[in-house]
N, C-alpha and C positions, 0 to 999 in steps of 0.2 A: 295282739289285735289282728284279726283276719283282714286281708286286703280285699276291698270291694271294687270291682270294675263296673263302671256305669255302662248300661246299654244305650243311654242317651246323654253322652257326656257334654254335648253342646246345647242341650235344651235346658233352659232355666224356667223360672216361674212365668206363667202366661202374663201377657201384657194386661189382660183384663183384671187379674188379681192385683198386679202392681199398681195400676191406676186407681182402682177402687179403694185399695188400702190407703193410697195417698190422699184421695178425696175424703175419706173418713177422718184421717189425721188432721186435715186442714178445714174440715167442715164445708167442703165444696159441694155444689149441686152436681150430682152424678148423672151426666148425660153420656157416660163412657160405656159402662157395661149394659148389655142389651136386656134389660128387664123393666117392666112397667112399675110405676109406683102406685098402682091401684089394684084392687082385688079381681078375681075371676067373677063371672056372672053369679048372681045370688042363687039361681036355681041350681047351678053346678055345685056350689058350696052346700046347699041343702041336701042334695042327693048324696054327696060324700058323707055327710053326717048321718043320713039315714042308713046307708049301707054299712057304715062302721057300727052303728047301733044294732043292726040286724045280726051281727056276728060273722061277717064275711072276712075272717082273719087268717084263713089258711092259704096254702099255696094255690095260685092259679095254675092252669095248664102251662107247660113250658112255652108253647107258641103264643099264649095269651088267651084271655076269655073269649070263647067262640062268639058270644053275642056282640062283642066289640068288633071282632074281625069281620063278622057278617055285615055290621053297619058300615064299616070302612069300605067294604067291597061294593055295597049298594051306592054309597055316596060317590065313590070313585067312578063307577059306571055312569052315574048320572052326570058327573062333571066332564068326563073324558071319553065317554062312549067306548070304554074298554073294560072287559070283564076279567077279574082275577078270582080264583078260587080261595075263599076264606080259610079253608082247611089246610091247604098246601102251598099257598102263595102269598100269605100275609102273616107277618110276625110282629108281635108287640115287644118293644124293647125299652131299656132303661134310658129314655130320652133318645134324641137323634144321635148323640155322640156315641152311645154304645152301639147303635146300629151301624154307624160308619166304621167304628173300630172293629167290630166283629166281622163285618163284611170284608174289610181289608185283610184281616188275619186269615179269613177263610179263602180268599180268592188270590192273594199274592204269594208267590213262592220265592224262595231264595234266588237272588239275582234278577228277578223280574223287574222291569222298569215300569214306573207309574208316572203318567203325565199330570202335572199340577199347573194350574194357571195362577200366577202370582199377581196381585195379592190373594193368597189362599188362606182359608180358615186354618188356624194354627194347630188343629188336632190331626190334620191329614198326614203331613210328613212324618211326625213321630210314629204314627201307626204303621206307615209303610216301612220305616226303619226297623221297627220291632218285628215285622213280618219277614225281615231279611231282604226286602226289596230296595230298589234304588229310585228315589224321587227325581224326576226330570222337571225342573222348574222352568216354565215359559212365562216371562214377565209381560204384563199388559201395561202399555205406556199411557200416562195421563196426557191430555185430559179426557180422551175418548175411551181409553181402556178397551179398545177393540182387539179381537183375536185375529192374528195373521195366520190363516189356516195353511198357507204355503209353508210358513215356518214350522207349524205343528207337524205337517207331513214330513218335513226334513228330519224331525226328531224320531220318527217312528222306525222301529227296527223289529227283527224277529223276537227280540226280548221284551217288547212292549206288551204288557199284559193288561193294563188298566188305565183308563182315563177318567179323572174326576171332574165333574161339572157341577157348579153351584149356581142355580138360578131359581128365583131372584138371588142376586149375589151379595154376600156379606164379606167385605165391608163396602163394596162399591155402590150398592143400591141399583145395580144394572140388571135388566132382564134380557136374557139371550134372545136374539131375534130368530124368526123362522129361517132366515138365511144361515145363521149360525148352526141351527139344528140340521139343516140340509147338508151343510159342509161336514158336520160331524158324521152324518150317515154315509157320505161318500168316503170319508176317511177310514171308517171301520169296515166298510164293505170288503168282502173277500179276505178278512183277517180273523184272527182268534181273539182280538181285543174285546175286553169287557168295559162297560161304562158304569160308574158309580155316580148317581145323581143325588145331590143334596138339595132337596126342594122344600125346606122347612118353612119358607116364607111364601108358600104357594098362594095363600089367600090375600096377600098384601101386594097387589099389582095395581098401579094407578093410571089415571088419565085414559080410561077406557081400554087399557091393555088386558090381556088374558094370559094366564099361565098355562102352558102345555106340558104335562108330565112326560118325561122322556120315555118311561116304560109304556106309555100309551101309544107311542108311535110304532106302527107295524115294522118298520125297518130296524128299530132299536129294541123291540120288546124282548127278543130272545137273549140279548146280551146285556140288559140293563137291570140294575138293582136300584130302586128309588127309595129315598129315605125322607120321612116326614116327622112332624112334631105336633103334639097337642099343647105343649107348654106355650108356644108362640101365639096361636089363635085364641087360646083360652086365658091369656094373661096370667099364666100359672107356671112360670119357668121352674119353680122349685118342686113341682110335682114329678118332673123327670119321667114323662111318658112319651114315647115316640113309636114309630112303626116303620116297617120295611115292606115293600111290594116288589115281587120279582117272580119269574117263572118257577115252577116246582123244582127244577134242577138247581137253580141258583139259591132258592130258599132252603133247600136241603143242606147245602154247604154252609149257608149263614147259620142255620140252627145247630149245626155240629159245633160251632164255636160258641154261639149264644148260650147253649145249655150249660157250658162250663164257665161262662163269664158271669152273667147275672142270673141265669136259669129262668127266673120269672119276675114279674113286676107286681107291685102291691095290688092285691085283689080289689079292695074297695074303690081305689082310683079307677080301675078299668070298668067296673060295674057302673060307677057314677057317670063316667064319660059316655059309655054305651047308651044309657038312658037319656042323657042330655042331648046327644046327637039325634035321638028320635023325637024328643019333646021340644027342641028348639031349632027347627029347620032353618030359621031365618038368621041364625048367628053367623055362619060362614059368609053368606052373600052380603052381609052388612059391613064386613071388616074392611074392605077396600076403601069405601067412602069414609069410614070412621078414621082410618089412619091417614088417608089423603088430607083430610081436614087438619089433622095435627101437623103433617108435613107442611101444608100451606101456611099454617099459623107460624111455624118456625121460620119459614123463608120470608114471609111478609115482614116479620119483626126485624129482619136483617137487611131489608131493602134500603137503599140510600147509603150504605156503607161501601167501602172499597172491597169488601169480601166478594169472592166469586163463587156462585152457587149454581149448579146445574141440578134441577129438581130430580130427586130420587125417583126411579121408575118402579121400584118395589122394595120390600123389606120395611122395617121401621127405623132405618138409618139414613142420614143425610151427610154427604161429604161437603166440606167447606174448604175453599182454597184461600190461604192467608198470604199468598205470595205478593200481593199488592201492598201489604202493610208490614211485612217482615221477611227477611232473608234467612231466618233461623230454620233449621231442619224441623220436621214435624214432631220428633220426640222432644226437642228443646221447646218448641211452641206449646206442646201439651203441658209440659212442666210449668212454663211461664203462665199459661192460662189458669192453671190451678192456683198458683201462688198469688197472682196479681188480680185475677178476676173472680176466683172462687167457683170456676166451672171446670168439670172434668170431661175430657174427650179422649178418644183413642187415635193415636197416630197410625197411619197405614203402612209405614215402612217395616214394622215388625212382621208383616204378613208376606214379605219378600225374602227369598233365600239370599239374593244380592240386592240389598235395598238401594233404590235410587235416591237422589236428593228430592225430598218431598216436602211440600208445605200444605199437605192435605190432612185435615182432621175429620174423624167420623163422630157424629153426634147421634144419640138415640132420642127420637121424638116420641117414644111410647111412654109419655108422661102426662100427668094432669096439666090442664091449661095453665094453672097458676105456677107450676114448676117451669114450664116452657117460657112463660112470660118473664119470670124472674131471671132465668138463665140467659135468655136472649138480650135482656136489658144489660146484663153484665158483659156479654160478648160484644154488643154494640159499643159500649164505653171503652172496652179494651181495644177494639179495632180503631176507634177514633184516636185514642192516645198513641197507639203504635204508629198510625199513619202520620201523625204530627211529628213524631220523633224520627221519622225517616230522613 
């Protein structure tokens, strides 16, 4: 039997898979993994059926269907007043994860250092390791989870190649401030550092806030590759369609990897999305209010309990602090919540390289109202029982 040496010996199955499987085994309400329990818009489904019936079944161009890239460019310019060339600066990818993975493999060389802010999405570090790079994890401390930019500056060296920013942030539900972005600009000025911006929740920013794409900022444009998703705003995470926006130079490097990774994305999906974006111009602008209403419903249902909740600023996730009702760690809490309350949530400690003691759980509120009501009722009962047992 040949000996197999793992390239990722310390990486196990993702926490999303583990918790979702556990929820299925116990019949728990799944507020863990980030997917809606309702369908995409009817028009989008109809368009997909139409394009599938028309015979659009062969390869799309490697960078993506041009009509879709042109629509992305127009909408991006409308939202951010920044123009990118659809032919050479926009690439359709197999979801945002492939864009992130391909970008990291394209831009990170052996022994390059990559700055990650923990809790960081769990696909970042493995991609850096596979590229031969070294992840530099900078932990963000609760409850504020603010970035100490002086600490970041102390980590930067001649080997620092890439910094990964996620805003709106999963799992924190935090939107990086204008001050954060200005600090980032000062940090990378006069360096060769590049920025990879994970912006998949761009349309889900609440309480009057506004997302600013990093690649739209003049001081960051030439060094930033921004990644987006159609699965999130269209309630269709299983479609696995994302895209990347960057200068022609960065896009060229991304495509060198993308063409040998997934090459191209399902043609009917791209055609349907392109037409939907043209025929449903109100869909994106309505998303913030739509998801804010779900966030507020979730929070209101837990008011009056000892649970501590700071309203999510963006994404469709809400953090809840259980420290007032339990001293268990977040992974122990997540297991107990599934077993005793029948609700699945994600602990945030797995998103740290050096996990702190955490009592924070992440809940997905991209669910039907009936699902949220049933889940929050169970969480309330769990919190009351746990508080009395203290």
